[in-house]
ROVEXVO-124186 format. One line per 8 residues: number of its first residue (from 1); for each residue y negated, x, z negated of N, C-alpha, C. Coordinates in steps of 0.05 Angstrom, whole numbers. Each point is the difference from the previous one (the first is absolute). Example, Ala and Ser with C-alpha at 12.3 -4.5 7.8 and 13.67 -1.06 7.14 Angstrom:
2
1	114 264 -156 -24 -18 0 -24 18 0; -21 -7 14 -24 16 -1 -22 -15 -14 .
END
This chain:
535
1	-2932 2613 -1548 -2 -12 -26 -7 21 -21; -16 -7 -19 -8 18 -22 18 -4 -24; 16 20 -7 19 -4 -22 -13 3 -27; 9 -16 -20 -9 5 -28 8 28 -9; -15 11 -17 5 27 -9 28 4 -12; 9 -19 -16 26 3 -13 22 0 21; -2 -17 20 20 -1 21 0 27 15; -23 10 7 -2 26 14 13 22 -16 .
9	-6 1 -26 10 21 -17 31 -1 -3; 10 -25 -4 29 -3 -4 15 6 26; -10 -11 22 14 4 26 0 29 9; -21 14 -7 -2 28 8 23 16 -14; 5 -6 -26 21 13 -14 27 -8 11; 3 -26 6 26 -10 10 7 13 27; -20 1 18 5 11 27 7 30 -2; -13 14 -19 6 28 -4 29 4 -10 .
17	10 -19 -16 27 2 -11 21 -9 21; -9 -17 18 18 -10 20 13 -27 -8; -9 -11 -23 10 -26 -9 -19 -12 -20; 3 -25 -7 -17 -13 -19 2 14 -27; -22 2 -14 1 11 -27 13 -19 -20; 0 -26 7 11 -20 -19 29 -6 7; 9 7 24 28 -5 8 9 21 20; 13 21 -9 8 21 18 19 -8 23 .
25	11 -24 -2 18 -10 21 -16 -11 24; -26 -3 -3 -16 -12 21 -18 21 13; -5 -2 27 -19 18 12 -29 -9 -6; -19 17 7 -28 -8 -3 -14 5 27; -11 -21 13 -4 -27 -10 26 -16 -1; 3 -17 -20 24 -16 -3 -1 -26 17; 21 -15 0 1 -25 15 -21 -20 -9; -3 -1 -27 -20 -19 -10 -28 6 10 .
33	-6 26 1 -27 8 10 -3 -7 30; 21 5 15 -1 -5 29 -2 -30 6; 14 -16 -16 1 -29 6 -22 -16 -13; -9 9 -24 -20 -16 -15 -25 15 -7; -2 25 8 -24 16 -5 -5 1 -31; 22 5 -14 -2 3 -29 14 25 -9; -10 14 -20 12 24 -11 9 -6 -29; 25 -6 -5 9 -6 -27 -4 23 -19 .
41	2 25 10 -3 24 -17 -29 2 -11; -19 -12 15 -28 -1 -9 -6 -25 -16; 20 -15 -6 -4 -24 -17 -8 -25 16; 2 2 27 -8 -23 16 24 -19 2; -4 -26 -3 21 -20 0 -6 -22 20; 21 -12 11 -4 -23 18 -8 -24 -17; -11 -21 14 -6 -24 -14 26 -13 -11; -1 -13 -23 24 -13 -11 11 -20 20 .
49	27 -2 2 12 -20 18 -8 -28 -8; -2 -17 20 -7 -28 -5 24 -15 -12; -5 -18 -18 21 -16 -11 16 15 -22; 21 -13 -9 16 11 -22 17 24 10; 4 20 -17 17 23 6 28 -7 -8; 20 4 17 28 -4 -6 11 26 -10; 3 3 -26 8 26 -12 28 9 10; 19 -19 3 27 8 7 2 11 28 .
57	-21 -3 17 0 12 26 -6 29 -1; -9 10 -23 -8 28 -3 21 17 -15; 24 -11 -3 21 15 -14 26 -2 16; 17 20 -3 26 0 13 20 -16 -16; 0 3 -26 19 -14 -17 -16 -13 -23; 6 -26 -4 -17 -16 -19 13 0 -28; -18 1 -20 9 -3 -28 19 21 -9; 19 -9 -18 19 19 -11 20 11 20 .
65	1 -13 24 16 11 21 -10 27 10; -25 7 -7 -12 26 8 10 23 -18; 15 -6 -20 8 21 -19 24 16 12; 3 24 -10 22 18 8 26 -12 -11; 20 1 17 26 -12 -7 13 13 -24; 17 -15 -14 15 11 -23 18 22 9; 12 -2 24 18 21 10 -14 26 2; -25 0 11 -16 24 2 -8 11 -28 .
73	-8 -19 -17 -8 9 -27 24 13 -15; 24 -11 5 23 12 -14 5 29 10; -9 7 23 3 27 10 -23 18 -10; -22 -12 -6 -24 15 -8 -2 5 -30; 5 -21 -16 -5 2 -29 17 21 -14; 26 4 8 16 21 -13 -11 28 4; -17 4 20 -11 27 6 -24 6 -18; -10 -20 -15 -24 4 -16 7 12 -27 .
81	-18 16 -11 5 12 -27 -3 -21 -22; 16 2 -21 -2 -18 -23 -6 18 -25; -19 -9 -16 -7 15 -24 4 -18 -24; 13 10 -20 5 -16 -24 -26 -3 -16; -5 -25 -9 -23 -6 -17 9 -21 -19; 2 6 -25 10 -20 -20 -17 -25 -1; -24 2 10 -17 -24 -1 5 -20 23; 15 10 20 7 -18 23 25 -16 -9 .
89	-5 -25 -6 22 -18 -9 16 -12 23; -14 -6 22 12 -10 25 -14 14 23; 16 13 17 -11 15 22 16 -3 25; -2 20 18 12 -1 26 31 -4 -2; 12 14 -19 29 -1 -2 10 -28 -6; -16 -15 -15 9 -28 -7 -2 -19 24; -15 7 20 -2 -17 24 -13 -26 -6; -16 -2 -20 -12 -26 -8 -25 -5 17 .
97	-12 -24 -4 -22 -9 16 -26 15 -7; -1 11 -25 -24 14 -9 9 21 -20; -18 18 -7 7 21 -20 -13 -6 -27; 13 8 -21 -11 -4 -27 -5 26 -14; -24 4 -11 -8 25 -13 -7 -6 -29; 12 15 -18 -4 -5 -29 -27 9 -9; -14 -17 -15 -25 7 -14 2 -9 -29; -19 8 -16 1 -7 -28 -5 -30 -4 .
105	14 -12 -19 -4 -28 -5 23 -17 8; -4 -27 -2 22 -19 6 6 -2 30; -21 4 16 4 -4 29 0 27 15; 13 1 22 0 23 18 -13 -7 27; -6 20 16 -11 -5 27 22 -5 20; -4 -20 17 17 -5 23 -17 2 25; 9 16 20 -17 6 23 15 -3 26; -14 -9 21 11 -4 26 -21 3 21 .
113	8 2 25 -19 1 23 13 -13 24; -16 -15 15 10 -13 24 -22 -2 21; 7 8 24 -19 -1 23 16 -9 25; -12 -18 15 13 -8 26 -21 -11 19; 9 -5 25 -18 -9 22 -2 -30 -1; -19 -12 15 -4 -29 0 24 -16 8; 6 -21 -15 22 -18 6 -11 -27 10; -26 -4 -3 -14 -24 10 -26 10 14 .
121	-12 -18 15 -24 7 15 -26 -2 -17; -1 -18 -19 -24 -4 -16 -4 22 -20; -23 14 1 -4 24 -18 1 -8 -30; -13 -21 -7 -1 -8 -28 28 -6 -11; 16 -15 16 27 -7 -8 17 25 -2; -3 18 19 15 26 -1 -6 14 -26; -26 1 -8 -7 13 -25 14 -13 -24; 1 -27 0 13 -14 -22 30 6 -1 .
129	13 0 23 28 5 1 6 28 -10; -16 19 8 4 28 -8 -2 3 -30; -20 -13 -12 -3 2 -29 24 -13 -15; 8 -24 10 23 -13 -13 25 17 2; 4 13 23 23 17 3 -1 24 -18; -24 12 -3 -3 24 -15 6 -4 -30; -8 -23 -11 6 -4 -29 28 -10 -5; 14 -7 22 27 -12 -4 19 19 -13 .
137	-2 26 6 19 20 -12 -4 1 -31; -25 -4 -9 -5 0 -29 13 -25 -12; -4 -23 14 13 -25 -10 30 2 -1; 12 13 20 29 2 2 12 14 -24; -15 17 -14 10 14 -23 -9 -14 -26; -13 -23 2 -9 -14 -23 -25 11 -12; -15 15 16 -25 12 -10 -24 -18 6; -23 9 -10 -26 -14 5 -19 20 13 .
145	-8 -6 26 -18 18 14 -28 -2 -12; -14 23 -2 -27 0 -12 -21 12 17; 6 20 17 -20 13 16 12 9 26; -17 5 20 9 7 27 -20 17 14; 9 17 18 -16 15 19 8 -9 28; -20 -6 16 5 -9 28 4 23 18; 16 -3 21 5 20 21 -2 -15 27; -18 9 17 -3 -13 26 -3 20 22 .
153	15 -5 22 -4 14 25 -11 -20 20; -21 8 14 -14 -20 17 -12 14 24; 3 -12 25 -12 11 24 -30 -8 2; -17 14 -15 -27 -8 -4 -16 1 26; 8 17 20 -14 1 25 9 -22 19; 22 -13 -6 11 -20 18 -6 -29 -10; 3 -5 -26 -3 -27 -10 -25 -2 -17; -12 -24 -1 -24 -4 -15 4 6 -30 .
161	-21 11 -13 3 6 -28 4 -25 -17; -9 -23 11 4 -25 -15 29 -6 -4; 17 8 18 29 -4 -3 10 16 -24; -9 25 -3 8 16 -23 -11 -12 -26; -24 -11 1 -11 -13 -24 18 -23 -8; 8 -17 19 17 -23 -6 27 8 -11; 12 21 11 26 10 -10 -3 8 -30; -21 16 -6 -4 9 -27 -7 -24 -18 .
169	-16 -18 9 -8 -23 -16 24 -17 -7; 18 -5 20 24 -16 -6 18 14 -21; 3 26 2 16 15 -19 -12 0 -28; -26 4 -1 -13 1 -27 1 -27 -13; -4 -22 15 0 -27 -12 28 -7 -10; 21 8 15 27 -5 -9 7 16 -25; -9 25 -1 4 16 -24 -14 -12 -24; -24 -11 5 -14 -14 -22 16 -24 -10 .
177	12 -15 18 18 -22 -7 23 10 -18; 10 24 6 22 11 -15 -9 13 -27; -27 0 -5 -10 13 -24 -1 30 2; -2 11 25 0 28 5 -28 9 8; -10 22 -11 -26 11 7 4 22 21; -14 -3 23 1 20 21 -22 20 -7; 8 25 -8 -19 19 -11 -8 22 19; 10 -1 25 -7 21 19 18 -2 25 .
185	-1 20 16 17 -1 24 -5 24 18; 14 -1 23 -2 22 20 2 -13 27; -15 11 19 1 -10 28 4 23 19; 11 -7 24 5 20 21 -4 -14 27; -12 15 18 -4 -10 27 27 2 15; 13 -22 5 27 1 11 1 -17 25; 20 6 17 3 -15 25 9 -28 -4; 16 -5 -21 11 -26 -6 -10 -9 -28 .
193	-7 -25 -3 -7 -9 -27 23 1 -19; -5 10 -24 20 0 -22 -15 -5 -26; 13 -13 -19 -13 -6 -25 21 -2 -22; -9 7 -24 18 -1 -23 -14 8 -25; 16 1 -22 -11 7 -26 19 17 -15; -10 18 -17 15 14 -21 -7 -15 -25; 21 -11 -13 -4 -18 -23 12 12 -25; -15 -4 -22 9 9 -27 2 -25 -17 .
201	22 -1 -16 4 -22 -18 10 10 -27; 5 -19 -18 11 6 -26 27 -14 -3; 18 13 -15 27 -10 -3 11 9 -27; 16 -17 -13 12 8 -25 23 19 4; 1 22 -14 22 19 3 3 9 29; 25 2 9 6 8 27 2 -24 19; -7 -23 -11 0 -25 16 21 -19 -10; -8 -25 -4 19 -20 -9 20 -8 21 .
209	-8 4 26 17 -7 22 -1 23 20; 24 10 9 1 21 21 18 -10 22; 4 17 20 18 -8 22 28 11 -5; 6 9 -24 27 11 -6 15 -15 -22; -10 -24 -8 12 -14 -22 16 -24 6; 6 -5 26 16 -23 7 28 2 -11; 10 -23 -10 26 0 -13 19 -21 13; 26 4 0 18 -21 10 -5 -26 -15 .
217	-1 -22 14 -5 -26 -11 -29 -8 3; -18 19 5 -28 -8 4 -3 -17 25; -19 -17 0 -7 -16 24 -25 12 13; 0 -1 27 -23 12 15 -18 -23 9; -26 4 -5 -20 -20 7 -21 13 18; -7 -13 22 -21 9 18 -24 -19 -1; -24 11 -2 -23 -17 -6 -18 -6 24; 5 11 23 -15 -6 25 19 -1 23 .
225	-7 -16 21 17 0 24 -1 27 15; 21 6 14 1 24 17 -6 -8 29; -6 20 17 -6 -5 28 -28 7 9; -15 12 -18 -28 7 8 0 21 22; 20 18 0 0 22 20 3 -11 28; 20 -18 4 4 -10 27 -23 -17 10; -12 -16 -18 -22 -17 8 -25 17 6; -4 21 -16 -23 18 6 4 13 27 .
233	24 9 6 6 12 26 -4 -21 23; 10 -24 -5 -3 -21 21 -29 -6 5; -16 1 -22 -29 -5 4 -13 22 15; 9 25 -4 -12 23 13 5 -1 30; 22 -13 9 5 -2 29 -4 -28 10; -15 -16 -15 -8 -26 10 22 -21 1; 19 1 -19 23 -19 0 3 -15 -26; -20 1 -18 2 -15 -25 -21 -22 -1 .
241	7 -22 -14 -19 -22 -2 -21 6 -21; -24 -12 3 -21 4 -20 9 -9 -28; 16 -22 -1 9 -10 -25 18 21 -15; 18 13 15 17 20 -12 -16 24 -10; -20 9 16 -16 22 -9 -16 -7 -25; -10 -24 -1 -15 -9 -24 18 -1 -24; 24 -9 3 19 -2 -22 7 28 -12; 7 18 18 7 27 -10 -24 14 -12 .
249	-24 -6 11 -24 13 -11 -5 -9 -29; 4 -26 -5 -4 -10 -27 21 12 -19; 25 2 10 21 11 -16 -5 29 -7; -7 16 21 -4 29 -5 -24 5 -18; -20 -17 1 -24 4 -17 4 -10 -29; 22 -13 -5 6 -11 -27 10 22 -19; -12 2 -23 8 19 -20 27 -6 -12; 15 21 -7 26 -4 -14 -4 0 -31 .
257	-24 -5 -9 -6 1 -29 16 -20 -16; 1 -25 9 16 -20 -14 29 7 -2; 11 9 23 28 8 1 6 22 -20; -19 19 -3 5 22 -18 -2 -8 -29; -21 -16 -7 -3 -9 -27 24 -16 -9; 9 -18 17 22 -18 -8 27 14 -1; 4 21 17 26 14 -1 2 15 -26; -22 11 -10 1 14 -25 6 -19 -23 .
265	-13 -24 1 4 -20 -20 28 -11 -1; 14 1 23 27 -11 2 21 22 0; -7 24 -9 20 21 -5 13 12 25; -15 4 21 11 11 25 12 28 -5; 22 6 13 13 26 -3 -10 20 21; -7 -10 24 -8 18 22 -18 -15 19; -15 15 16 -18 -13 19 -9 20 21; -6 -9 24 -13 16 21 -16 -19 17 .
273	-22 10 11 -15 -17 19 10 5 28; 0 -21 17 11 2 26 -22 6 20; 1 25 11 -21 8 19 13 13 25; -8 24 6 6 12 26 30 4 7; 17 3 -20 29 5 5 15 -27 2; -13 -22 -2 13 -26 2 16 -7 -24; 10 -25 0 16 -10 -23 25 17 -3; 14 6 22 24 16 -2 -5 28 -11 .
281	-22 12 9 -6 28 -8 -8 2 -29; -18 -17 -9 -9 1 -28 22 -8 -19; 16 -20 8 23 -8 -17 20 22 -2; 5 14 23 19 23 -1 -9 21 -19; -26 6 0 -10 20 -18 4 -8 -29; -5 -25 -7 4 -10 -27 30 2 -8; 17 -8 18 29 0 -6 11 28 -3; -9 19 17 10 27 -1 -9 13 -26 .
289	-24 -5 -9 -10 12 -25 13 -13 -24; 9 -26 3 13 -14 -22 30 3 0; 12 10 22 28 4 1 16 -26 2; -11 -20 14 13 -26 3 -2 -10 29; 12 -23 5 0 -13 26 -12 -28 -2; -10 -10 22 -11 -27 0 12 -17 21; 3 -26 -6 8 -20 20 -24 -18 6; -7 -2 26 -23 -16 8 9 -22 19 .
297	-10 -24 -4 5 -21 19 -26 -6 15; 0 6 26 -24 -3 16 -11 -29 0; 18 -19 -6 -8 -28 -1 -21 -4 -22; 1 16 -21 -18 -3 -23 -25 17 2; -1 18 20 -23 18 2 -24 -15 13; -23 -1 -13 -24 -13 12 -9 16 24; -5 -15 22 -7 13 26 -22 -16 13; -19 14 13 -20 -14 16 15 -11 25 .
305	-5 -26 5 15 -14 22 -3 14 27; -24 9 6 -4 12 26 13 27 2; 4 14 -22 14 25 0 29 -3 8; 12 -23 -9 27 -6 8 2 -3 31; -19 -13 11 -1 -3 29 -4 27 14; -16 17 -11 -6 26 12 26 17 2; 15 2 -22 24 17 1 20 -11 19; 2 -26 3 18 -12 20 -8 6 28 .
313	-26 4 4 -10 6 27 -3 30 4; 10 16 -19 -1 29 1 -29 11 0; -18 -15 -12 -27 10 -4 0 14 -27; 6 26 0 5 15 -25 -15 26 1; -15 7 -21 -16 25 0 18 24 -2; -11 23 9 15 25 -2 7 8 -28; -16 -8 -19 6 6 -28 27 -11 -9; 8 -23 11 26 -12 -7 22 18 8 .
321	-2 12 24 21 18 9 2 25 -18; -23 10 -8 0 24 -18 13 -7 -27; -6 -24 -10 13 -9 -25 30 -4 3; 7 -11 23 29 -4 5 15 27 1; -13 19 13 12 27 2 5 12 -28; -20 -5 -18 1 13 -26 20 -14 -19; 2 -27 3 15 -15 -21 24 -16 9; 5 -1 26 21 -17 10 28 7 -10 .
329	5 25 -5 26 9 -10 7 -13 -26; -20 -7 -16 5 -11 -27 0 -30 0; 0 -13 24 -1 -29 1 25 -11 15; 14 -19 -12 22 -13 13 -6 -29 3; 1 -10 25 -6 -29 5 26 -15 1; 0 -24 -12 24 -18 1 -9 -27 11; 19 -17 6 -6 -26 10 -3 -1 30; -5 -24 11 0 -4 29 -29 -4 11 .
337	-19 8 -16 -28 -3 9 -7 19 23; -23 -5 13 -8 17 22 -7 28 -10; 10 21 13 -6 27 -8 -31 5 0; -15 -14 17 -29 4 1 -13 -5 -27; 13 -18 -17 -12 -6 -25 -3 24 -18; 18 20 4 -1 24 -16 -26 15 3; -13 -3 23 -25 14 5 -22 -9 -20; 3 -24 -11 -20 -8 -20 0 18 -24 .
345	24 10 -8 2 16 -24 -11 28 4; -2 9 26 -11 27 5 -29 -2 8; -12 -24 2 -27 -3 8 -20 13 -19; -17 19 9 -19 13 -19 -21 -20 -9; -2 -4 -25 -20 -18 -12 -26 14 -7; -21 -14 1 -26 10 -11 -8 -18 -23; -4 12 -23 -8 -15 -24 19 -24 -4; 26 6 -1 20 -20 -4 2 -7 -30 .
353	20 -17 -7 3 -9 -27 15 20 -17; 5 -7 -25 17 16 -18 29 -10 2; 18 19 0 29 -6 -3 8 7 -28; 7 -20 -16 4 4 -29 29 -5 -7; 11 18 -16 27 -3 -12 -3 -11 -28; 9 -25 -4 -4 -14 -26 27 -6 -13; 1 -2 -26 24 -10 -13 6 -29 10; 25 -6 2 8 -26 10 -13 -23 -14 .
361	-3 2 -26 -11 -23 -16 -30 -2 2; -14 18 14 -29 0 3 -9 -8 28; 18 -2 18 -7 -4 28 -15 -27 5; 12 -22 -9 -12 -26 4 -28 -2 -13; -2 11 -24 -26 -1 -14 -21 16 15; 8 23 11 -19 17 15 -9 -15 25; 18 -11 15 -7 -14 25 -18 -24 -6; 7 -15 -21 -17 -23 -7 -28 9 -8 .
369	-2 22 -15 -26 10 -9 -17 9 24; 14 13 19 -15 8 25 -10 -24 15; 16 -20 3 -8 -24 15 -22 -15 -14; 0 1 -26 -22 -13 -15 -27 14 6; 1 26 7 -24 14 8 -5 0 30; 14 -17 14 -5 -4 28 15 17 20; 21 15 -10 16 18 17 26 -14 8; -3 -19 19 23 -18 7 21 14 16 .
377	-6 24 11 20 14 17 18 18 -17; -1 -2 -26 17 17 -17 29 -12 0; 20 16 6 27 -10 2 20 21 -10; 22 -9 -11 23 18 -7 14 6 26; 4 26 6 11 7 26 28 13 -3; 8 7 -24 27 13 -3 5 9 -28; 20 16 -3 6 11 -27 11 28 2; -1 14 -23 9 27 -2 29 0 -10 .
385	17 17 13 28 2 -8 6 29 -4; 24 6 -12 7 29 -4 1 14 27; -2 26 -2 -2 17 24 25 -4 18; -5 -6 26 21 -4 20 -2 23 20; 14 -4 23 0 21 21 -26 1 15; -18 -19 -4 -25 -1 13 -22 -9 -19; -25 2 8 -22 -8 -18 -6 -29 1; 1 -12 24 -8 -28 4 21 -14 17 .
393	9 -23 -10 17 -18 15 -17 -25 6; -3 -6 26 -18 -21 9 16 -22 14; -4 -25 -10 12 -23 13 -21 -10 21; 8 3 26 -19 -7 21 0 -30 5; -11 -15 -19 -3 -29 3 -29 -6 8; -3 -23 13 -26 -9 10 -20 -3 -23; -24 14 1 -20 -3 -21 -9 -29 -3; -1 -9 -24 -8 -28 -5 -26 -3 -14 .
401	-12 22 -8 -26 -1 -13 -21 12 19; -10 -16 19 -19 9 20 -28 -7 -9; -18 19 4 -29 -5 -4 -13 -2 27; -12 -23 6 -12 -4 26 21 -9 20; -9 -8 23 17 -12 21 17 21 13; 25 -8 6 18 17 16 -10 -2 29; -3 24 13 -11 0 27 9 25 14; 10 -3 25 6 23 16 -26 11 11 .
409	-3 27 1 -25 12 9 -4 -4 30; -25 -2 8 -7 -2 28 -27 14 4; -4 10 24 -25 15 5 -24 -18 -1; -19 7 -17 -24 -16 -3 -25 14 8; 0 26 4 -25 13 6 3 27 13; 23 5 15 3 26 12 -18 3 23; -14 23 2 -18 6 22 15 2 26; -9 -13 21 13 1 26 -13 22 17 .
417	16 13 17 -10 20 18 6 -9 29; -20 2 18 4 -9 27 24 14 13; 14 -15 16 24 11 13 -7 23 19; 17 21 -1 -6 23 16 6 -4 30; 14 -23 6 7 -5 28 -25 -7 16; -20 -12 -12 -24 -8 14 -24 6 -17; -6 25 -6 -22 7 -19 -27 -7 12; -18 -13 -15 -27 -5 10 -16 25 1 .
425	-18 2 18 -18 23 2 -22 -3 -20; -11 23 -8 -23 -1 -19 -22 -17 12; -11 -19 -16 -22 -16 9 10 -24 16; 26 -5 2 9 -23 15 -6 -26 -15; 2 -23 14 -6 -25 -13 19 -8 -22; 24 12 1 20 -8 -20 -9 8 -28; -15 22 -2 -10 8 -26 21 10 -19; 24 8 11 21 9 -18 -8 24 -17 .
433	-16 18 12 -7 24 -15 -30 2 -3; -15 -17 12 -29 1 -2 -9 -19 -22; -14 10 -20 -9 -16 -23 -30 2 -2; -13 -23 -2 -29 0 -3 -9 -6 -29; 19 -12 -16 -7 -7 -27 2 25 -18; -11 0 -24 2 22 -18 29 5 -8; 6 26 -5 28 6 -8 6 -13 -27; 24 -12 -2 8 -12 -25 15 19 -17 .
441	8 22 12 15 20 -15 -6 28 11; -4 20 -17 -7 26 9 22 13 17; 25 -10 0 21 12 15 2 -13 28; -16 -20 6 3 -16 25 -5 17 24; -21 18 -1 -6 16 24 23 19 6; 12 11 -20 23 18 4 24 -16 11; 4 -25 -9 22 -16 10 -4 -7 29; -25 -5 8 -6 -6 28 7 24 18 .
449	-9 24 -9 6 24 16 30 5 2; 15 -6 -23 29 4 1 13 -19 20; -10 -25 1 11 -19 18 -5 9 29; -24 10 6 -6 9 27 18 24 8; 3 18 -19 17 24 5 29 -9 4; 9 -19 -16 27 -11 3 5 -12 28; -19 -15 10 3 -12 26 1 21 22; -17 21 -3 1 21 20 27 14 -1 .
457	11 5 -24 26 12 -3 22 -16 13; -1 -27 -5 21 -17 11 -1 -1 30; -24 0 12 -2 1 29 11 26 11; -5 22 -14 11 26 9 30 0 -1; 11 -13 -21 29 -1 -3 14 -15 22; -15 -17 15 12 -16 21 -2 14 27; -15 22 2 -4 13 25 25 17 7; 2 7 26 23 16 9 -2 29 -10 .
465	22 13 -2 0 28 -9 29 10 -4; 3 20 -17 26 13 -3 18 -15 -19; -11 -16 -18 16 -15 -19 10 -26 13; 26 -6 -2 12 -23 14 -11 -26 -12; 2 -21 16 -12 -26 -7 13 -12 -25; 26 5 -4 14 -11 -23 -12 12 -26; -3 26 0 -12 13 -24 -28 -9 -5; -16 -3 22 -27 -9 -4 -2 -28 -11 .
473	19 -17 8 0 -27 -10 6 -1 -30; 18 17 -9 6 2 -29 -24 11 -15; -14 20 12 -24 10 -12 -21 -22 -3; -3 -16 21 -19 -22 0 6 -20 -22; 26 -5 -5 7 -18 -22 -8 12 -27; 5 26 -4 -7 13 -25 -30 -1 -4; -16 5 21 -29 0 -2 -10 -28 -6; 12 -20 11 -8 -28 -5 4 -7 -29 .
481	23 10 -12 5 -5 -28 -21 14 -17; -5 25 6 -19 16 -16 -27 -13 0; -8 -12 23 -27 -12 2 0 -30 -8; 23 -11 -6 2 -29 -7 -11 -17 23; 6 7 24 -9 -16 23 22 -19 9; -1 -25 -8 21 -19 6 3 -5 30; -22 -5 15 4 -5 29 13 24 14; -8 25 -9 13 24 12 29 1 -6 .
489	8 -5 -25 28 2 -8 17 -21 15; -11 -24 1 15 -21 15 5 8 29; -21 10 13 3 8 28 20 22 3; -2 21 -17 17 24 4 29 -6 -8; 5 -17 -20 27 -7 -7 13 -16 22; -14 -19 11 11 -16 22 6 17 24; -18 18 8 5 17 23 22 21 -6; 2 8 -26 22 18 -7 27 -13 4 .
497	3 -25 -8 25 -15 5 5 -1 30; -21 -4 17 4 -1 29 10 27 11; -7 22 -14 8 27 9 28 7 -10; 12 -18 -16 27 5 -11 -1 15 -26; -23 2 -13 -2 13 -26 11 -19 -21; 17 10 -18 13 -17 -20 -18 -4 -25; 7 -21 -15 -14 -5 -25 4 23 -20; 24 12 0 5 22 -18 -19 23 6 .
505	-5 6 26 -18 21 7 -29 -6 -9; -8 -26 3 -27 -8 -9 -2 2 -30; 21 -8 -14 0 2 -30 -4 29 -9; 13 18 15 -2 28 -8 -29 11 3; -13 -6 23 -28 9 3 -18 -15 -19; 7 -25 -8 -16 -15 -19 1 14 -27; 23 11 -8 2 15 -25 -18 25 1; 0 13 24 -17 24 2 -30 -8 -3 .
513	-7 -23 12 -28 -9 -2 -7 -7 -29; 18 -14 -14 -6 -8 -27 1 23 -20; 11 23 8 -1 23 -18 -29 10 -2; -17 -7 20 -28 6 -2 -16 -22 -12; 6 -25 6 -16 -23 -9 10 -13 -26; 24 6 -8 11 -11 -25 10 -28 3; 1 -15 -23 11 -27 0 -14 -19 18; -27 3 2 -15 -18 17 9 1 29 .
521	6 24 10 10 2 28 27 -12 2; 17 4 -19 27 -11 1 -1 -31 0; -16 -12 -18 -2 -28 -1 -12 -12 25; -19 14 12 -12 -9 25 21 -1 22; 16 21 3 21 2 20 20 -23 -3; 10 -3 -25 20 -21 -5 -11 -28 5; -25 -4 -7 -13 -25 4 -1 -7 30; -8 19 16 -2 -5 29 28 -4 12 .
529	19 17 -8 27 -2 12 13 -26 -7; -5 -12 -23 11 -26 -7 -9 -21 20; -25 3 10 -11 -20 19 12 3 28; 4 25 9 6 4 28 29 9 5; 13 12 -21 27 10 5 17 -3 -25; 4 -25 -10 16 -3 -25 28 10 4; 11 13 -20 27 11 2 21 -22 -4 .
END
């Protein structure tokens, strides 16, 4: 074959270095070159995948769950230098949603930045959600956003450029709806898609509403349902209904502009938007800065119906555990409700609603005004009381304000892998690994090779050798969980019981397997065990 000049030139340099010039972690020739006869370093790209691209399949953690935990940030931020500037009216020390910088005139600048990974598969919708989330910090302080700079990370060699166009178009159109001019931006070639905006707004003084002004006697109002995190996670692993995904998408793409305008008009004392740290996390921050405590009744908290089913089935994203670790000490639960309900308060939200502390005599008028503008999920969720021994007291009562149908999650689209006990040979009539149609996803070829390697490994694990049969059987269970192979797991669990292996021993190796695969592996194992070995 006669190579194009650019390919020859680039590969010559790469081979001399001993690795790709564009990725030092890869050899040259790289796997893409060997498998597809393409050199990404020379600008050569595969044909775009057929059909729609599912963005959430290209990220490890979706939406605001991708953010660094508050516990980690609390260890990092104190190590950073602080410099006094009399023009900084609200900054890092205040812990507010955005910073305020003094300029000449009646108004001051309020600034914020927000970037996260896809929480939905549709690129245009993801762009809209990102924009709505980015301006929310400005709204939470009672400000008016005016301009923005876009920030995007995108795997340009892997996904079609049209996907990037749609993400940016969705974000720009939503910013236009908010009255914000997108005046520039920055892009980076990244392994995972990420998108966000740095937003500038105007605000009177240091802000008419901050997260440190809550007073005893105030009533707390939430303007959107919670539960977007668990439903997004359920969708990522094929366990959410299309209706639930559509509902949370509309909610996340909705601007908090009305909520902000009306809270200022009704004399709000404090506010925060509910995003990655969940309702419990963001409320804790508001209460700690205000020096007060809050009482919350979960019965009054608006919740997506399917999210309630998810937490009961333990379909919970890793971000919830990080939030629980950071904020659980400040939360006391009362009542006889299911402990699982508490997970709703730690669920990381993406572009959630505003949590507003209002004077008692303004609450009903605020809620009525919000509903007149079409925000029917606005509800009073609790009240502020003098400082107690904890930040939040939660009455674990059954949520009564559900958005969408209550539904327990079930697998709707998990990819199946052929059982390792009877693997088909390449080219066999079963066609388990042989595909003649165009690839629907650029990761499919890699997944097929992984499946073939897994089957070879499982067969080796069953052969005779120095490791005893009992240990090999436990290894086979762990590998079955890691690969999400249900026929394999069923077979190995049943034969493990025949060998006298206990459920406790299997649970232990299951935890080892899920330390690599995360919540998806854990849920897969529990799902299968409920069918074949209920406790």
